[in-house]
N, C-alpha and C positions, 0 to 999 in steps of 0.2 A: 569608974565606968568600965563595963565589960567591952571586950573587943567587938563582939557582934553588934552591940548597940552603937558603938562608934562607927562601925562599917555602915550600918543602916543610916546613920546621920550623914556620913560622907556621901552616900548615894543621893540623899535628899538635898544636900548642899550643892552637888553637881547639877541637880535639876532646878535649883533656885527655890526650893520649897521649904527651906529651914528657917525657923523663927529666929529672931534676934537673940533671945536668951539661949537657945540651943546652939546658935553659931558660936557664942562666947564659950559655952561649955565644950564644944567640939575643939575649938582652938586650944583651950587649956589642956585637954586630953592629948592632942597631937604634940604639944610641946613637952608633955610629961612622958609620953610613950613613943620611943624612937621607932619601933616596928610600925605602929599606926601612922607615924609621920611619913615614913618611907612609902607606905601604901597610899597615903593621901597625895604625895607628890607624883607618884606613878599614875594614879587615877586622874589627877588634874592634867598631867601631860597628855595622856591618851584622849581625854575629853577635848583638850585644845586642838589636838590633831584632827579629831572628828569634826570639830566646828570649822576648821580651816579648809577641809576637803570640800570641793564643789560637789553639789548634788548632780548625779547623772540622770539624764532623762532618756527613755527609750526612743528609738526612731519613730517618726510620725506614723508610719504604716506598719508598725511592729505587730499590732493585734491582727490586722487583716492578713498579713503574711503568715502568721502563726496559725490562724484559723484555716487558711487555704491549704496548709500542709497537713492538717489532720485528715485521717482517712474518712471516707464517706461512711456514714453509719449503716446505710442499707447494704453497701458492699461488704462491710465488716461482718454484719449479721449473716449474709449469704456465705461468705468464706468460712466463718465459724461453723455454720450448718453443714457445709460440705466436709469439713474436717471431722466433725462429730459422726456424720453418716459413714465416712470412710473407716473411722475407728470402730464403729459398731459392726460394719461388714467384715472388717479384718478379724474381729473377735468372734463373730457369730458363724461365719462360714467354716472355719476350721473345726469348731465344735460340732456343727451340723454334719460335716463330712465324717468326722470321727464317729459320731453316733450312728450314721448310716453304715459305715464300714463295720463297726462292731455288730450291728444288726445283721448285715449280710454274711459276715464270717462266723457268726455264732454257731451254726451247725458244724462247721469245720473245726472250730476251736474247742467245741465241747467234747470232741474225741480225746481221750486221755493220752493216747500215744503221741499224737501230734503236739499237744500242749507240753508234755514232758520233754519231748525232743527239742522243742523251741526254747524252753527254759534252760535246758542243758547247753544248747548252742550259745545262748546269751551269756550263760555263766562262763563258758570257755572263752568267749570274746572278751569279757571283762578281765579274765586272768591274763590273756595275751596282752591287752592294753596295759595292765599293771606291770607285767614283765618288761615290756618295751620301755615304759616310763622309768622303771627302776634302773634299767641298763643305761638309758640316756643320762640319768642323774649320776650314776656311778662313773660313767665316762667323763662327764663334765667335772666331777670332783677330782678324778685322777689327772685331768688336763690342768686344772688349777694348781694341784700339788706339784706336777712336773714342770709346768711353765708359768710360774707366778709373774714373771716380767711381762709376758704377753697379756695375761689377764689384767694386770695393772695398766698396761698401755691401752687396752680396750676401755677400761673405766675412765682413764684420763681423756681419751678421745670422745667418749660419750658425754663427759662433763663439758668439754670444750664446745661440742655441738650444741648442747643445751644452753650454755652461756651466750654463745654467739647468735643462737636462734632468738633468745630474748632481746639481745641488742638490736638485731635486725628488725624484730617486731616493733620495738620502740622507735626505730627510725622511720618505719612505714606509717605508724599511727600518728596523725597530726596532734601536736600538743594542744590541750585546751588552754585558752588564754583566760586569765582571771578577769572577770568583768566587774 
């Protein structure tokens, strides 16, 4: 007998749906196959524990209390409509303002000298930002090379804050009890 067939027969035996002939066949296999015998004993022990466990019933007014806590459907629709309108306005207004500004500034921006000087200024601004960022990174690299203990201490402190923050959060969140 294959192990899958024996396992299927074990499930039927636990449910009390196994025929007499199949019961004898299963018992013979369980005696001949030690792994299946161990599996059967474990399944039988688990089944016995489940059968001994008392059935829990919900509180009498559980359904009423649960339904009372659900949000009002009309209020939920109204709130979602407000959120959608706000998102629409937040997206439409900047686009409309941008369109109006481009339309109003088109005569000014169409002059080649103003546009080229604006692009030149923007390019120089990007260069300055790049230079400052490069200098900050070089300075941070030099600091780490010159003071590795300070950098290590900062990393340890950040780790401690992270760990204790998680512990504090776990203490504040009430633990769910298994029902």
